C-alpha positions as CSV (number, residue, x, y, z in Angstrom):
1,M,69.9,-5.1,103.5
2,L,69.3,-2.9,100.5
3,N,66.5,-1.0,102.7
4,L,69.3,-0.3,105.1
5,L,72.0,1.1,102.3
6,F,69.0,3.2,101.4
7,K,68.7,5.1,104.8
8,S,72.8,5.4,105.0
9,L,72.9,6.8,101.6
10,F,70.1,9.4,102.2
11,A,71.7,10.4,106.1
12,L,74.8,11.0,104.1
13,I,73.5,13.6,101.3
14,V,71.4,15.0,104.1
15,L,74.7,15.4,106.1
16,I,76.3,16.9,102.5
17,I,73.5,19.3,102.9
18,F,74.0,20.4,106.6
19,I,77.5,21.2,106.2
20,A,77.1,22.8,102.7
21,G,74.8,24.7,104.3
22,V,76.7,25.8,107.1
23,V,80.1,27.0,105.2
24,F,77.4,29.5,102.8
25,D,76.6,30.9,105.6
26,A,79.6,31.7,107.6
27,K,81.4,32.6,104.4
28,F,78.5,35.0,103.8
29,L,77.9,36.2,107.3
30,S,81.5,37.4,106.6
31,Q,81.0,38.9,103.9
32,D,78.3,41.1,105.3
33,Q,80.2,41.7,108.7
34,F,83.1,43.0,106.8
35,S,81.0,45.2,105.0
36,D,78.8,46.3,107.9
37,K,82.3,46.9,109.9
38,E,83.7,50.8,110.4
39,L,86.9,52.0,109.0
40,K,88.7,55.3,109.8
41,F,91.6,56.3,108.5
42,N,93.6,59.7,107.9
43,R,94.9,61.0,104.6
44,T,98.2,63.7,104.1
45,I,96.5,66.4,101.9
46,T,99.1,69.2,99.7
47,Q,98.7,71.5,97.3
48,S,100.1,74.4,96.0
49,V,99.8,77.8,94.6
50,E,102.1,79.6,92.1
51,F,102.6,83.4,92.1
52,I,105.5,86.1,90.8
53,P,107.4,87.2,94.1
54,D,106.0,91.3,94.7
55,Q,109.1,92.4,96.7
56,F,112.5,92.4,97.1
57,S,115.1,92.7,99.6
58,A,119.2,93.2,99.9
59,N,122.0,94.4,102.5
60,I,124.7,96.4,101.2
61,S,127.6,96.2,103.5
62,L,130.5,98.8,103.8
63,E,133.8,97.6,105.1
64,S,137.1,98.2,105.8
65,T,139.8,97.1,102.6
66,N,142.6,94.9,103.5
67,A,144.9,98.6,103.6
68,L,142.7,99.4,106.5
69,R,142.3,96.2,108.5
70,T,145.6,96.1,108.8
71,K,146.3,99.9,109.7
72,A,147.1,99.9,113.5
73,Q,147.0,104.2,114.1
74,I,144.7,106.2,111.3
75,A,145.9,110.1,111.0
76,P,142.7,112.9,112.3
77,N,142.5,113.8,108.4
78,E,142.4,110.1,106.9
79,L,139.7,109.3,109.7
80,E,137.8,112.0,108.7
81,I,138.3,111.5,105.1
82,I,136.8,108.3,106.0
83,T,133.8,109.5,108.1
84,A,133.1,111.9,104.9
85,T,132.1,109.6,102.9
86,L,130.6,107.3,104.7
87,D,128.2,109.9,105.7
88,K,127.8,110.8,101.6
89,A,126.7,107.0,101.5
90,L,124.2,107.3,104.1
91,K,122.9,110.0,103.2
92,L,122.8,108.0,99.4
93,A,120.6,105.1,101.3
94,K,117.8,108.1,103.3
95,D,117.5,109.9,99.6
96,S,117.0,106.2,97.8
97,Q,113.8,105.7,100.0
98,I,114.0,102.0,99.5
99,C,116.8,101.8,102.2
100,K,117.3,102.1,105.8
101,A,121.4,103.0,107.1
102,S,120.7,104.5,110.7
103,T,124.5,104.2,111.5
104,Y,128.3,102.9,111.2
105,S,131.0,102.9,113.3
106,I,135.0,102.5,113.0
107,N,136.0,100.2,115.7
108,P,139.8,98.9,116.2
109,S,140.8,95.6,115.6
110,Y,142.3,93.5,118.4
111,S,145.8,90.9,118.8
112,Y,146.9,89.5,121.8
113,N,150.8,89.2,122.5
114,D,151.7,87.9,125.9
115,G,148.6,89.5,127.1
116,A,149.0,92.4,126.0
117,R,146.2,93.9,123.7
118,I,147.6,95.5,120.6
119,I,146.0,97.1,117.8
120,T,146.1,95.6,114.4
121,G,143.8,97.6,112.4
122,Q,140.6,98.6,111.9
123,L,136.9,97.3,111.1
124,I,133.9,99.9,109.6
125,N,130.5,98.3,110.2
126,F,127.7,99.7,107.8
127,D,124.8,97.6,106.4
128,I,121.7,98.9,104.3
129,G,119.1,97.7,104.4
130,C,116.2,97.8,101.2
131,K,113.5,96.7,100.1
132,F,112.0,97.1,96.6
133,D,109.1,96.4,94.4
134,K,109.5,95.3,91.0
135,N,108.9,99.5,90.1
136,S,111.4,100.5,92.2
137,I,114.2,98.0,91.2
138,D,115.9,101.5,89.1
139,R,115.9,102.8,92.7
140,Y,118.0,100.1,93.7
141,D,120.7,100.1,90.3
142,N,120.8,103.9,90.9
143,L,121.7,103.6,94.6
144,I,124.2,100.9,94.2
145,T,125.8,103.0,90.3
146,Q,126.4,105.9,93.2
147,L,128.0,103.6,95.3
148,N,130.3,102.4,93.4
149,T,131.3,105.8,91.7
150,L,132.0,107.3,95.9
151,L,134.1,104.5,96.7
152,K,136.0,104.3,93.2
153,N,139.7,103.6,94.3
154,N,138.8,104.7,97.4
155,E,141.8,103.4,100.1
156,F,140.0,102.2,102.6
157,I,136.6,101.3,102.0
158,N,134.8,98.2,100.0
159,I,131.3,97.5,99.1
160,N,129.7,94.1,99.6
161,L,127.1,93.6,97.1
162,P,125.0,91.3,98.1
163,A,122.6,88.7,96.5
164,I,118.4,90.1,96.1
165,T,116.6,87.8,97.4
166,P,112.7,87.7,96.5
167,S,109.9,87.9,98.7
168,V,106.1,88.7,99.1
169,S,104.2,91.3,100.5
170,N,101.3,90.7,103.3
171,A,98.6,91.1,101.5
172,I,99.7,88.8,98.2
173,S,101.2,85.8,101.6
174,T,96.8,86.1,103.0
175,Q,95.6,85.8,99.5
176,N,97.4,82.6,98.7
177,N,97.0,81.2,102.4
178,E,93.3,81.5,101.7
179,L,93.1,80.2,98.5
180,L,95.5,77.1,100.0
181,H,93.6,76.6,102.2
182,I,90.0,76.6,100.1
183,K,91.9,74.2,97.4
184,V,92.9,72.1,100.2
185,L,89.6,71.3,101.6
186,N,87.9,70.7,98.0
187,S,90.5,68.3,97.6
188,A,89.2,66.7,100.9
189,M,85.4,66.5,99.9
190,Q,86.4,65.2,96.4
191,K,88.3,62.3,98.3
192,A,85.4,61.5,100.4
193,Q,83.2,61.0,97.3
194,L,86.5,58.9,95.5
195,Y,86.8,56.5,98.8
196,S,82.8,56.7,98.7
197,N,82.4,54.7,95.1
198,E,85.7,52.8,95.0
199,L,84.4,51.3,99.0
200,G,81.6,50.6,98.3
201,K,80.6,52.3,101.2
202,N,79.3,55.9,102.6
203,C,82.8,57.8,103.4
204,V,82.3,61.3,105.3
205,L,84.8,63.7,106.1
206,N,85.6,63.9,109.7
207,S,87.8,66.5,110.0
208,V,91.0,68.7,108.3
209,D,93.6,69.6,110.4
210,F,96.1,72.3,109.4
211,T,98.4,72.3,112.7
212,G,101.9,72.8,112.0
213,T,101.8,72.1,108.1
214,S,102.2,75.4,106.3
215,H,105.0,75.2,104.5
216,P,106.4,78.7,103.5
217,A,107.8,80.0,99.7
218,V,111.5,78.8,99.1
219,Y,112.9,81.7,97.4
220,A,116.6,81.5,94.8
221,N,118.8,84.5,95.7
222,L,119.4,85.9,92.5
223,K,123.2,87.1,92.1
224,S,123.9,90.5,93.2
225,T,124.7,91.8,90.1
226,Q,121.4,90.3,88.7
227,T,118.4,92.6,88.1
228,P,115.1,90.7,89.4
229,I,113.4,89.4,87.0
230,E,110.0,88.5,87.3
231,S,109.7,84.5,87.9
232,K,107.1,81.6,89.3
233,Q,107.5,80.7,92.6
234,S,104.9,78.3,94.9
235,Q,103.5,78.0,98.0
236,T,102.4,74.8,99.7
237,L,100.6,74.1,102.3
238,S,99.4,70.6,104.4
239,A,96.5,69.2,105.8
240,T,95.5,65.9,107.5
241,A,92.0,64.5,106.7
242,T,90.1,62.1,108.6
243,Y,87.5,59.9,106.7
244,N,85.0,57.9,109.0
245,C,83.6,55.0,106.4
246,K,80.7,52.7,107.2
């Protein structure tokens, strides 16, 4: 009887050891399989660079006053005065060397009454486009002063001063774009090393896709009477980096 008890106890111990071994092997085999599993993933990487805009632009408009917009007929001498004034404004823009105004027009405006077209006023269309750098700001200010003097107390013509928009030259934009690409690539490679350390795997950078991820600089317009100042702007570039870890 005692012999049978020992045999049963021995069989139970062997069974327990066998089960424990199976569990141990399954647990650590699973861990080994996980550690050997290949891991692929993407990351969006964004970098920015600050710069000072080196160009400015503005579009000046000369428009009809309310008196001219509601004047159905213009006398020949009035039309002569208007065209002479616009010709002077055209010359001032050309002489500034930073603005262009190719032509202007004076056209009647209409309303309709029972199908009949009736002239209700006169509309002036005259746009002056200006582009200048910070060294030419005085030229722009001088042009505005001259136009204001020319049109002071003018019965028929108003000046509409626009907001001044900062911009960047092609040279600076290209320089910024190249710098941003380098910064994104450096960051992508640094992250590969970071992931290797954190995951305990060998992580490599497979690719960096810049397609459709460029973000041009956005500028805040200055007030029409505000002289441009040197304020920093930001240009951003993003890319999708693909990693492979095993």
